[in-house]
PDB file of the backbone (N, CA, C, O) and the ligand in Angstrom, with CONECT records:
HET     ZN  A 101       1
ATOM      1  N   MET A   1      -5.959  -8.890  -2.351  1.00  0.00           N
ATOM      2  CA  MET A   1      -4.995  -9.477  -1.472  1.00  0.00           C
ATOM      3  C   MET A   1      -3.742  -9.785  -2.275  1.00  0.00           C
ATOM      4  O   MET A   1      -3.854 -10.474  -3.289  1.00  0.00           O
ATOM      5  N   ALA A   2      -2.578  -9.333  -1.900  1.00  0.00           N
ATOM      6  CA  ALA A   2      -1.307  -9.553  -2.597  1.00  0.00           C
ATOM      7  C   ALA A   2      -1.073 -11.112  -2.613  1.00  0.00           C
ATOM      8  O   ALA A   2      -1.361 -11.826  -1.652  1.00  0.00           O
ATOM      9  N   LEU A   3      -0.566 -11.539  -3.697  1.00  0.00           N
ATOM     10  CA  LEU A   3      -0.362 -13.074  -3.865  1.00  0.00           C
ATOM     11  C   LEU A   3       1.153 -13.370  -3.964  1.00  0.00           C
ATOM     12  O   LEU A   3       1.951 -12.581  -4.469  1.00  0.00           O
ATOM     13  N   VAL A   4       1.471 -14.525  -3.461  1.00  0.00           N
ATOM     14  CA  VAL A   4       2.786 -15.102  -3.740  1.00  0.00           C
ATOM     15  C   VAL A   4       2.599 -16.548  -4.071  1.00  0.00           C
ATOM     16  O   VAL A   4       1.522 -17.099  -3.843  1.00  0.00           O
ATOM     17  N   THR A   5       3.631 -17.190  -4.610  1.00  0.00           N
ATOM     18  CA  THR A   5       3.500 -18.622  -4.915  1.00  0.00           C
ATOM     19  C   THR A   5       4.383 -19.463  -3.849  1.00  0.00           C
ATOM     20  O   THR A   5       5.192 -18.913  -3.101  1.00  0.00           O
ATOM     21  N   GLU A   6       4.160 -20.729  -3.861  1.00  0.00           N
ATOM     22  CA  GLU A   6       5.020 -21.576  -3.076  1.00  0.00           C
ATOM     23  C   GLU A   6       6.496 -21.228  -3.180  1.00  0.00           C
ATOM     24  O   GLU A   6       7.238 -21.240  -2.198  1.00  0.00           O
ATOM     25  N   GLN A   7       6.894 -20.916  -4.414  1.00  0.00           N
ATOM     26  CA  GLN A   7       8.316 -20.565  -4.672  1.00  0.00           C
ATOM     27  C   GLN A   7       8.746 -19.213  -4.199  1.00  0.00           C
ATOM     28  O   GLN A   7       9.907 -19.000  -3.849  1.00  0.00           O
ATOM     29  N   THR A   8       7.755 -18.248  -4.189  1.00  0.00           N
ATOM     30  CA  THR A   8       8.173 -16.894  -3.820  1.00  0.00           C
ATOM     31  C   THR A   8       7.841 -16.467  -2.386  1.00  0.00           C
ATOM     32  O   THR A   8       8.265 -15.406  -1.928  1.00  0.00           O
ATOM     33  N   LYS A   9       7.075 -17.316  -1.686  1.00  0.00           N
ATOM     34  CA  LYS A   9       6.645 -16.934  -0.350  1.00  0.00           C
ATOM     35  C   LYS A   9       7.866 -16.903   0.612  1.00  0.00           C
ATOM     36  O   LYS A   9       7.768 -16.361   1.713  1.00  0.00           O
ATOM     37  N   LYS A  10       8.919 -17.436   0.227  1.00  0.00           N
ATOM     38  CA  LYS A  10      10.162 -17.457   1.059  1.00  0.00           C
ATOM     39  C   LYS A  10      10.816 -16.084   1.081  1.00  0.00           C
ATOM     40  O   LYS A  10      11.712 -15.826   1.885  1.00  0.00           O
ATOM     41  N   TYR A  11      10.350 -15.183   0.171  1.00  0.00           N
ATOM     42  CA  TYR A  11      10.914 -13.844   0.174  1.00  0.00           C
ATOM     43  C   TYR A  11      10.048 -12.783   0.860  1.00  0.00           C
ATOM     44  O   TYR A  11      10.335 -11.587   0.801  1.00  0.00           O
ATOM     45  N   VAL A  12       8.981 -13.258   1.513  1.00  0.00           N
ATOM     46  CA  VAL A  12       8.061 -12.378   2.266  1.00  0.00           C
ATOM     47  C   VAL A  12       8.245 -12.667   3.730  1.00  0.00           C
ATOM     48  O   VAL A  12       8.176 -13.819   4.157  1.00  0.00           O
ATOM     49  N   PHE A  13       8.479 -11.622   4.510  1.00  0.00           N
ATOM     50  CA  PHE A  13       8.699 -11.805   5.955  1.00  0.00           C
ATOM     51  C   PHE A  13       7.831 -10.907   6.751  1.00  0.00           C
ATOM     52  O   PHE A  13       7.358  -9.889   6.246  1.00  0.00           O
ATOM     53  N   THR A  14       7.598 -11.262   8.022  1.00  0.00           N
ATOM     54  CA  THR A  14       6.876 -10.309   8.948  1.00  0.00           C
ATOM     55  C   THR A  14       7.878  -9.373   9.589  1.00  0.00           C
ATOM     56  O   THR A  14       8.885  -9.817  10.142  1.00  0.00           O
ATOM     57  N   THR A  15       7.609  -8.084   9.518  1.00  0.00           N
ATOM     58  CA  THR A  15       8.508  -7.060  10.072  1.00  0.00           C
ATOM     59  C   THR A  15       8.633  -7.247  11.555  1.00  0.00           C
ATOM     60  O   THR A  15       7.738  -7.711  12.260  1.00  0.00           O
ATOM     61  N   ASP A  16       9.861  -6.833  11.994  1.00  0.00           N
ATOM     62  CA  ASP A  16      10.041  -6.862  13.504  1.00  0.00           C
ATOM     63  C   ASP A  16       9.917  -5.488  14.012  1.00  0.00           C
ATOM     64  O   ASP A  16      10.282  -5.224  15.158  1.00  0.00           O
ATOM     65  N   LYS A  17       9.389  -4.535  13.172  1.00  0.00           N
ATOM     66  CA  LYS A  17       9.105  -3.142  13.582  1.00  0.00           C
ATOM     67  C   LYS A  17       7.718  -2.716  13.146  1.00  0.00           C
ATOM     68  O   LYS A  17       7.599  -1.729  12.421  1.00  0.00           O
ATOM     69  N   PRO A  18       6.666  -3.404  13.549  1.00  0.00           N
ATOM     70  CA  PRO A  18       5.337  -3.066  13.137  1.00  0.00           C
ATOM     71  C   PRO A  18       4.863  -1.676  13.726  1.00  0.00           C
ATOM     72  O   PRO A  18       3.873  -1.097  13.278  1.00  0.00           O
ATOM     73  N   GLU A  19       5.585  -1.212  14.695  1.00  0.00           N
ATOM     74  CA  GLU A  19       5.199   0.126  15.223  1.00  0.00           C
ATOM     75  C   GLU A  19       5.623   1.282  14.332  1.00  0.00           C
ATOM     76  O   GLU A  19       5.174   2.408  14.548  1.00  0.00           O
ATOM     77  N   ASN A  20       6.444   1.052  13.369  1.00  0.00           N
ATOM     78  CA  ASN A  20       6.858   2.130  12.512  1.00  0.00           C
ATOM     79  C   ASN A  20       5.626   2.796  11.851  1.00  0.00           C
ATOM     80  O   ASN A  20       4.653   2.143  11.476  1.00  0.00           O
ATOM     81  N   GLU A  21       5.732   4.147  11.734  1.00  0.00           N
ATOM     82  CA  GLU A  21       4.551   4.922  11.296  1.00  0.00           C
ATOM     83  C   GLU A  21       3.967   4.461  10.000  1.00  0.00           C
ATOM     84  O   GLU A  21       2.752   4.497   9.807  1.00  0.00           O
ATOM     85  N   HIS A  22       4.846   4.016   9.081  1.00  0.00           N
ATOM     86  CA  HIS A  22       4.296   3.629   7.773  1.00  0.00           C
ATOM     87  C   HIS A  22       3.488   2.420   7.775  1.00  0.00           C
ATOM     88  O   HIS A  22       2.776   2.171   6.802  1.00  0.00           O
ATOM     89  N   TRP A  23       3.538   1.615   8.824  1.00  0.00           N
ATOM     90  CA  TRP A  23       2.716   0.487   9.000  1.00  0.00           C
ATOM     91  C   TRP A  23       1.438   0.791   9.717  1.00  0.00           C
ATOM     92  O   TRP A  23       0.477   0.034   9.585  1.00  0.00           O
ATOM     93  N   THR A  24       1.379   1.832  10.449  1.00  0.00           N
ATOM     94  CA  THR A  24       0.213   2.161  11.271  1.00  0.00           C
ATOM     95  C   THR A  24      -0.705   3.350  10.687  1.00  0.00           C
ATOM     96  O   THR A  24      -1.898   3.468  10.969  1.00  0.00           O
ATOM     97  N   HIS A  25      -0.050   4.143   9.907  1.00  0.00           N
ATOM     98  CA  HIS A  25      -0.724   5.403   9.378  1.00  0.00           C
ATOM     99  C   HIS A  25      -1.598   5.012   8.143  1.00  0.00           C
ATOM    100  O   HIS A  25      -1.235   4.101   7.399  1.00  0.00           O
ATOM    101  N   ILE A  26      -2.658   5.652   7.950  1.00  0.00           N
ATOM    102  CA  ILE A  26      -3.521   5.552   6.777  1.00  0.00           C
ATOM    103  C   ILE A  26      -3.328   6.866   5.970  1.00  0.00           C
ATOM    104  O   ILE A  26      -3.423   7.973   6.501  1.00  0.00           O
ATOM    105  N   TYR A  27      -3.054   6.677   4.669  1.00  0.00           N
ATOM    106  CA  TYR A  27      -2.644   7.895   3.804  1.00  0.00           C
ATOM    107  C   TYR A  27      -3.851   8.173   2.844  1.00  0.00           C
ATOM    108  O   TYR A  27      -4.555   7.285   2.365  1.00  0.00           O
ATOM    109  N   GLY A  28      -4.007   9.560   2.615  1.00  0.00           N
ATOM    110  CA  GLY A  28      -5.059  10.027   1.749  1.00  0.00           C
ATOM    111  C   GLY A  28      -4.484  10.321   0.365  1.00  0.00           C
ATOM    112  O   GLY A  28      -3.270  10.296   0.159  1.00  0.00           O
ATOM    113  N   ILE A  29      -5.417  10.609  -0.610  1.00  0.00           N
ATOM    114  CA  ILE A  29      -5.053  10.985  -1.944  1.00  0.00           C
ATOM    115  C   ILE A  29      -4.129  12.188  -1.930  1.00  0.00           C
ATOM    116  O   ILE A  29      -4.393  13.168  -1.234  1.00  0.00           O
ATOM    117  N   GLY A  30      -3.013  12.118  -2.721  1.00  0.00           N
ATOM    118  CA  GLY A  30      -2.134  13.147  -2.876  1.00  0.00           C
ATOM    119  C   GLY A  30      -1.027  13.216  -1.771  1.00  0.00           C
ATOM    120  O   GLY A  30      -0.057  13.952  -1.948  1.00  0.00           O
ATOM    121  N   GLN A  31      -1.144  12.504  -0.696  1.00  0.00           N
ATOM    122  CA  GLN A  31      -0.132  12.511   0.264  1.00  0.00           C
ATOM    123  C   GLN A  31       1.110  11.817  -0.216  1.00  0.00           C
ATOM    124  O   GLN A  31       1.015  10.994  -1.127  1.00  0.00           O
ATOM    125  N   LYS A  32       2.315  12.105   0.360  1.00  0.00           N
ATOM    126  CA  LYS A  32       3.577  11.549  -0.147  1.00  0.00           C
ATOM    127  C   LYS A  32       3.627  10.096   0.331  1.00  0.00           C
ATOM    128  O   LYS A  32       3.334   9.813   1.493  1.00  0.00           O
ATOM    129  N   VAL A  33       4.007   9.156  -0.583  1.00  0.00           N
ATOM    130  CA  VAL A  33       4.206   7.787  -0.276  1.00  0.00           C
ATOM    131  C   VAL A  33       5.454   7.678   0.675  1.00  0.00           C
ATOM    132  O   VAL A  33       6.540   8.104   0.283  1.00  0.00           O
ATOM    133  N   PRO A  34       5.319   7.140   1.863  1.00  0.00           N
ATOM    134  CA  PRO A  34       6.395   7.095   2.797  1.00  0.00           C
ATOM    135  C   PRO A  34       7.454   6.075   2.426  1.00  0.00           C
ATOM    136  O   PRO A  34       8.638   6.399   2.515  1.00  0.00           O
ATOM    137  N   VAL A  35       7.107   4.864   2.016  1.00  0.00           N
ATOM    138  CA  VAL A  35       8.026   3.789   1.633  1.00  0.00           C
ATOM    139  C   VAL A  35       7.479   3.108   0.420  1.00  0.00           C
ATOM    140  O   VAL A  35       6.259   3.085   0.257  1.00  0.00           O
ATOM    141  N   SER A  36       8.274   2.559  -0.431  1.00  0.00           N
ATOM    142  CA  SER A  36       7.750   1.824  -1.669  1.00  0.00           C
ATOM    143  C   SER A  36       7.148   0.585  -1.215  1.00  0.00           C
ATOM    144  O   SER A  36       7.622  -0.056  -0.276  1.00  0.00           O
ATOM    145  N   GLY A  37       6.013   0.201  -1.922  1.00  0.00           N
ATOM    146  CA  GLY A  37       5.451  -1.064  -1.650  1.00  0.00           C
ATOM    147  C   GLY A  37       4.072  -1.194  -2.222  1.00  0.00           C
ATOM    148  O   GLY A  37       3.743  -0.517  -3.196  1.00  0.00           O
ATOM    149  N   ILE A  38       3.227  -2.071  -1.632  1.00  0.00           N
ATOM    150  CA  ILE A  38       1.905  -2.450  -2.115  1.00  0.00           C
ATOM    151  C   ILE A  38       1.007  -1.795  -1.042  1.00  0.00           C
ATOM    152  O   ILE A  38       1.193  -2.027   0.153  1.00  0.00           O
ATOM    153  N   TYR A  39       0.075  -1.009  -1.463  1.00  0.00           N
ATOM    154  CA  TYR A  39      -0.938  -0.358  -0.610  1.00  0.00           C
ATOM    155  C   TYR A  39      -2.351  -0.822  -0.932  1.00  0.00           C
ATOM    156  O   TYR A  39      -2.672  -1.115  -2.084  1.00  0.00           O
ATOM    157  N   ARG A  40      -3.125  -0.881   0.014  1.00  0.00           N
ATOM    158  CA  ARG A  40      -4.486  -1.310  -0.093  1.00  0.00           C
ATOM    159  C   ARG A  40      -5.469  -0.232   0.260  1.00  0.00           C
ATOM    160  O   ARG A  40      -5.319   0.417   1.295  1.00  0.00           O
ATOM    161  N   CYS A  41      -6.470  -0.015  -0.563  1.00  0.00           N
ATOM    162  CA  CYS A  41      -7.548   0.972  -0.262  1.00  0.00           C
ATOM    163  C   CYS A  41      -8.385   0.570   0.882  1.00  0.00           C
ATOM    164  O   CYS A  41      -9.054  -0.460   0.794  1.00  0.00           O
ATOM    165  N   TYR A  42      -8.407   1.310   1.976  1.00  0.00           N
ATOM    166  CA  TYR A  42      -9.118   0.879   3.192  1.00  0.00           C
ATOM    167  C   TYR A  42     -10.641   0.769   2.831  1.00  0.00           C
ATOM    168  O   TYR A  42     -11.343  -0.035   3.444  1.00  0.00           O
ATOM    169  N   ALA A  43     -11.143   1.538   1.879  1.00  0.00           N
ATOM    170  CA  ALA A  43     -12.548   1.563   1.656  1.00  0.00           C
ATOM    171  C   ALA A  43     -13.016   0.394   0.724  1.00  0.00           C
ATOM    172  O   ALA A  43     -14.074  -0.171   0.998  1.00  0.00           O
ATOM    173  N   CYS A  44     -12.306   0.016  -0.328  1.00  0.00           N
ATOM    174  CA  CYS A  44     -12.755  -0.937  -1.274  1.00  0.00           C
ATOM    175  C   CYS A  44     -11.860  -2.236  -1.442  1.00  0.00           C
ATOM    176  O   CYS A  44     -12.269  -3.210  -2.074  1.00  0.00           O
ATOM    177  N   GLY A  45     -10.645  -2.191  -0.852  1.00  0.00           N
ATOM    178  CA  GLY A  45      -9.712  -3.239  -0.961  1.00  0.00           C
ATOM    179  C   GLY A  45      -8.882  -3.330  -2.203  1.00  0.00           C
ATOM    180  O   GLY A  45      -8.121  -4.282  -2.378  1.00  0.00           O
ATOM    181  N   ASP A  46      -9.012  -2.351  -3.075  1.00  0.00           N
ATOM    182  CA  ASP A  46      -8.177  -2.324  -4.252  1.00  0.00           C
ATOM    183  C   ASP A  46      -6.739  -2.133  -3.753  1.00  0.00           C
ATOM    184  O   ASP A  46      -6.474  -1.597  -2.677  1.00  0.00           O
ATOM    185  N   GLU A  47      -5.778  -2.640  -4.666  1.00  0.00           N
ATOM    186  CA  GLU A  47      -4.407  -2.568  -4.272  1.00  0.00           C
ATOM    187  C   GLU A  47      -3.661  -1.777  -5.392  1.00  0.00           C
ATOM    188  O   GLU A  47      -4.084  -1.761  -6.548  1.00  0.00           O
ATOM    189  N   ILE A  48      -2.522  -1.116  -4.993  1.00  0.00           N
ATOM    190  CA  ILE A  48      -1.695  -0.354  -5.921  1.00  0.00           C
ATOM    191  C   ILE A  48      -0.204  -0.612  -5.481  1.00  0.00           C
ATOM    192  O   ILE A  48       0.086  -0.963  -4.338  1.00  0.00           O
ATOM    193  N   THR A  49       0.668  -0.418  -6.431  1.00  0.00           N
ATOM    194  CA  THR A  49       2.042  -0.339  -6.015  1.00  0.00           C
ATOM    195  C   THR A  49       2.475   1.162  -6.120  1.00  0.00           C
ATOM    196  O   THR A  49       2.179   1.826  -7.113  1.00  0.00           O
ATOM    197  N   SER A  50       3.129   1.638  -5.152  1.00  0.00           N
ATOM    198  CA  SER A  50       3.574   3.013  -5.112  1.00  0.00           C
ATOM    199  C   SER A  50       5.042   3.157  -4.761  1.00  0.00           C
ATOM    200  O   SER A  50       5.576   2.357  -3.993  1.00  0.00           O
ATOM    201  N   ASN A  51       5.691   4.151  -5.305  1.00  0.00           N
ATOM    202  CA  ASN A  51       7.151   4.342  -5.044  1.00  0.00           C
ATOM    203  C   ASN A  51       7.317   5.474  -4.046  1.00  0.00           C
ATOM    204  O   ASN A  51       6.615   6.479  -4.148  1.00  0.00           O
ATOM    205  N   GLN A  52       8.214   5.345  -3.095  1.00  0.00           N
ATOM    206  CA  GLN A  52       8.591   6.290  -2.088  1.00  0.00           C
ATOM    207  C   GLN A  52       8.696   7.641  -2.719  1.00  0.00           C
ATOM    208  O   GLN A  52       9.308   7.779  -3.779  1.00  0.00           O
ATOM    209  N   GLY A  53       8.149   8.597  -2.137  1.00  0.00           N
ATOM    210  CA  GLY A  53       8.254  10.026  -2.541  1.00  0.00           C
ATOM    211  C   GLY A  53       7.223  10.490  -3.605  1.00  0.00           C
ATOM    212  O   GLY A  53       7.020  11.689  -3.794  1.00  0.00           O
ATOM    213  N   ASP A  54       6.584   9.530  -4.287  1.00  0.00           N
ATOM    214  CA  ASP A  54       5.469   9.932  -5.184  1.00  0.00           C
ATOM    215  C   ASP A  54       4.232  10.273  -4.373  1.00  0.00           C
ATOM    216  O   ASP A  54       4.112   9.892  -3.209  1.00  0.00           O
ATOM    217  N   PRO A  55       3.275  11.026  -5.028  1.00  0.00           N
ATOM    218  CA  PRO A  55       2.005  11.217  -4.376  1.00  0.00           C
ATOM    219  C   PRO A  55       1.100  10.014  -4.571  1.00  0.00           C
ATOM    220  O   PRO A  55       1.165   9.327  -5.590  1.00  0.00           O
ATOM    221  N   PHE A  56       0.238   9.767  -3.560  1.00  0.00           N
ATOM    222  CA  PHE A  56      -0.722   8.706  -3.802  1.00  0.00           C
ATOM    223  C   PHE A  56      -1.715   9.090  -4.912  1.00  0.00           C
ATOM    224  O   PHE A  56      -2.100  10.258  -4.973  1.00  0.00           O
ATOM    225  N   PRO A  57      -2.135   8.211  -5.759  1.00  0.00           N
ATOM    226  CA  PRO A  57      -2.884   8.615  -6.984  1.00  0.00           C
ATOM    227  C   PRO A  57      -4.239   9.057  -6.634  1.00  0.00           C
ATOM    228  O   PRO A  57      -4.809   8.679  -5.610  1.00  0.00           O
ATOM    229  N   PRO A  58      -4.803   9.946  -7.585  1.00  0.00           N
ATOM    230  CA  PRO A  58      -6.148  10.409  -7.373  1.00  0.00           C
ATOM    231  C   PRO A  58      -7.153   9.315  -7.655  1.00  0.00           C
ATOM    232  O   PRO A  58      -6.856   8.338  -8.343  1.00  0.00           O
ATOM    233  N   GLN A  59      -8.331   9.486  -7.121  1.00  0.00           N
ATOM    234  CA  GLN A  59      -9.361   8.475  -7.322  1.00  0.00           C
ATOM    235  C   GLN A  59      -9.843   8.389  -8.786  1.00  0.00           C
ATOM    236  O   GLN A  59     -10.162   9.432  -9.356  1.00  0.00           O
ATOM    237  N   ASN A  60      -9.907   7.293  -9.377  1.00  0.00           N
ATOM    238  CA  ASN A  60     -10.424   7.059 -10.659  1.00  0.00           C
ATOM    239  C   ASN A  60     -11.675   6.193 -10.575  1.00  0.00           C
ATOM    240  O   ASN A  60     -11.614   4.983 -10.356  1.00  0.00           O
ATOM    241  N   LYS A  61     -12.772   6.840 -10.751  1.00  0.00           N
ATOM    242  CA  LYS A  61     -14.032   6.074 -10.542  1.00  0.00           C
ATOM    243  C   LYS A  61     -14.137   4.859 -11.470  1.00  0.00           C
ATOM    244  O   LYS A  61     -14.702   3.858 -11.030  1.00  0.00           O
ATOM    245  N   SER A  62     -13.669   4.857 -12.655  1.00  0.00           N
ATOM    246  CA  SER A  62     -13.909   3.736 -13.564  1.00  0.00           C
ATOM    247  C   SER A  62     -13.123   2.504 -13.128  1.00  0.00           C
ATOM    248  O   SER A  62     -13.493   1.373 -13.443  1.00  0.00           O
ATOM    249  N   GLN A  63     -11.984   2.751 -12.364  1.00  0.00           N
ATOM    250  CA  GLN A  63     -11.228   1.611 -11.977  1.00  0.00           C
ATOM    251  C   GLN A  63     -11.214   1.358 -10.505  1.00  0.00           C
ATOM    252  O   GLN A  63     -10.670   0.356 -10.040  1.00  0.00           O
ATOM    253  N   HIS A  64     -11.820   2.273  -9.754  1.00  0.00           N
ATOM    254  CA  HIS A  64     -11.642   2.211  -8.232  1.00  0.00           C
ATOM    255  C   HIS A  64     -12.884   2.742  -7.663  1.00  0.00           C
ATOM    256  O   HIS A  64     -13.006   3.944  -7.427  1.00  0.00           O
ATOM    257  N   GLU A  65     -13.881   1.820  -7.417  1.00  0.00           N
ATOM    258  CA  GLU A  65     -15.183   2.206  -6.953  1.00  0.00           C
ATOM    259  C   GLU A  65     -15.234   2.026  -5.419  1.00  0.00           C
ATOM    260  O   GLU A  65     -15.216   0.902  -4.919  1.00  0.00           O
ATOM    261  N   CYS A  66     -15.296   3.126  -4.701  1.00  0.00           N
ATOM    262  CA  CYS A  66     -15.261   3.033  -3.233  1.00  0.00           C
ATOM    263  C   CYS A  66     -16.675   3.364  -2.619  1.00  0.00           C
ATOM    264  O   CYS A  66     -16.783   3.525  -1.403  1.00  0.00           O
ATOM    265  N   GLN A  67     -17.676   3.458  -3.401  1.00  0.00           N
ATOM    266  CA  GLN A  67     -19.055   3.666  -2.994  1.00  0.00           C
ATOM    267  C   GLN A  67     -19.229   4.765  -1.971  1.00  0.00           C
ATOM    268  O   GLN A  67     -19.855   4.589  -0.925  1.00  0.00           O
ATOM    269  N   GLY A  68     -18.657   5.895  -2.306  1.00  0.00           N
ATOM    270  CA  GLY A  68     -18.843   7.068  -1.496  1.00  0.00           C
ATOM    271  C   GLY A  68     -17.854   7.212  -0.307  1.00  0.00           C
ATOM    272  O   GLY A  68     -17.760   8.298   0.266  1.00  0.00           O
ATOM    273  N   LYS A  69     -17.139   6.175   0.064  1.00  0.00           N
ATOM    274  CA  LYS A  69     -16.191   6.257   1.033  1.00  0.00           C
ATOM    275  C   LYS A  69     -14.884   6.863   0.640  1.00  0.00           C
ATOM    276  O   LYS A  69     -14.468   6.672  -0.502  1.00  0.00           O
ATOM    277  N   PRO A  70     -14.189   7.593   1.512  1.00  0.00           N
ATOM    278  CA  PRO A  70     -12.960   8.180   1.109  1.00  0.00           C
ATOM    279  C   PRO A  70     -11.853   7.114   0.817  1.00  0.00           C
ATOM    280  O   PRO A  70     -11.743   6.070   1.461  1.00  0.00           O
ATOM    281  N   VAL A  71     -11.053   7.481  -0.211  1.00  0.00           N
ATOM    282  CA  VAL A  71      -9.870   6.598  -0.522  1.00  0.00           C
ATOM    283  C   VAL A  71      -8.833   6.836   0.497  1.00  0.00           C
ATOM    284  O   VAL A  71      -8.371   7.960   0.692  1.00  0.00           O
ATOM    285  N   GLN A  72      -8.448   5.748   1.173  1.00  0.00           N
ATOM    286  CA  GLN A  72      -7.408   5.821   2.168  1.00  0.00           C
ATOM    287  C   GLN A  72      -6.455   4.606   1.964  1.00  0.00           C
ATOM    288  O   GLN A  72      -6.912   3.469   1.849  1.00  0.00           O
ATOM    289  N   TRP A  73      -5.196   4.856   1.924  1.00  0.00           N
ATOM    290  CA  TRP A  73      -4.267   3.835   1.650  1.00  0.00           C
ATOM    291  C   TRP A  73      -3.514   3.324   2.797  1.00  0.00           C
ATOM    292  O   TRP A  73      -2.950   4.114   3.554  1.00  0.00           O
ATOM    293  N   GLU A  74      -3.459   1.922   2.999  1.00  0.00           N
ATOM    294  CA  GLU A  74      -2.640   1.393   4.032  1.00  0.00           C
ATOM    295  C   GLU A  74      -1.656   0.498   3.487  1.00  0.00           C
ATOM    296  O   GLU A  74      -1.973  -0.262   2.573  1.00  0.00           O
ATOM    297  N   LEU A  75      -0.409   0.517   3.994  1.00  0.00           N
ATOM    298  CA  LEU A  75       0.678  -0.277   3.536  1.00  0.00           C
ATOM    299  C   LEU A  75       0.457  -1.808   3.874  1.00  0.00           C
ATOM    300  O   LEU A  75       0.192  -2.154   5.026  1.00  0.00           O
ATOM    301  N   ILE A  76       0.564  -2.636   2.923  1.00  0.00           N
ATOM    302  CA  ILE A  76       0.427  -4.091   3.274  1.00  0.00           C
ATOM    303  C   ILE A  76       1.677  -4.910   2.962  1.00  0.00           C
ATOM    304  O   ILE A  76       1.939  -5.906   3.637  1.00  0.00           O
ATOM    305  N   VAL A  77       2.475  -4.501   1.923  1.00  0.00           N
ATOM    306  CA  VAL A  77       3.805  -5.151   1.678  1.00  0.00           C
ATOM    307  C   VAL A  77       4.822  -4.020   1.410  1.00  0.00           C
ATOM    308  O   VAL A  77       4.597  -3.155   0.563  1.00  0.00           O
ATOM    309  N   ARG A  78       5.886  -4.047   2.115  1.00  0.00           N
ATOM    310  CA  ARG A  78       6.919  -3.046   1.845  1.00  0.00           C
ATOM    311  C   ARG A  78       8.050  -3.761   1.009  1.00  0.00           C
ATOM    312  O   ARG A  78       8.459  -4.879   1.319  1.00  0.00           O
ATOM    313  N   THR A  79       8.527  -3.056  -0.061  1.00  0.00           N
ATOM    314  CA  THR A  79       9.587  -3.659  -0.854  1.00  0.00           C
ATOM    315  C   THR A  79      10.919  -3.281  -0.066  1.00  0.00           C
ATOM    316  O   THR A  79      11.038  -2.276   0.634  1.00  0.00           O
ATOM    317  N   GLN A  80      11.867  -4.210  -0.280  1.00  0.00           N
ATOM    318  CA  GLN A  80      13.170  -4.063   0.398  1.00  0.00           C
ATOM    319  C   GLN A  80      14.196  -3.655  -0.766  1.00  0.00           C
ATOM    320  O   GLN A  80      14.504  -4.426  -1.675  1.00  0.00           O
ATOM    321  N   THR A  81      14.659  -2.422  -0.636  1.00  0.00           N
ATOM    322  CA  THR A  81      15.684  -1.965  -1.585  1.00  0.00           C
ATOM    323  C   THR A  81      16.957  -1.637  -0.878  1.00  0.00           C
ATOM    324  O   THR A  81      16.944  -1.263   0.295  1.00  0.00           O
ATOM    325  N   LYS A  82      18.060  -1.771  -1.570  1.00  0.00           N
ATOM    326  CA  LYS A  82      19.373  -1.546  -1.002  1.00  0.00           C
ATOM    327  C   LYS A  82      19.714  -0.070  -0.810  1.00  0.00           C
ATOM    328  O   LYS A  82      20.557   0.274   0.018  1.00  0.00           O
ATOM    329  N   ALA A  83      19.041   0.821  -1.596  1.00  0.00           N
ATOM    330  CA  ALA A  83      19.329   2.250  -1.460  1.00  0.00           C
ATOM    331  C   ALA A  83      18.708   2.822  -0.256  1.00  0.00           C
ATOM    332  O   ALA A  83      18.853   4.016   0.005  1.00  0.00           O
TER     333      ALA A  83
HETATM  334 ZN    ZN A 101     -11.047   2.207  -3.076  1.00  0.00          ZN2+
END
């Protein structure tokens, strides 16, 4: 679970567009990251940060144990950039 402090929680907001595809779609290994942010593995709960346009990382069994379930990434926190 992504963490914030009492001091930093003021910078985290709930989106007014939860219907956007990047919030509702689950992404597989090697797919293109749609928006930069924190993604959570649907199978094991591990979290990663990924940049828009990069491929989602391959499964690394030593650091990412999903017990046979497929690695699928869901966006949990989107970063806000000016570009
Ligand atoms: Zn996993």
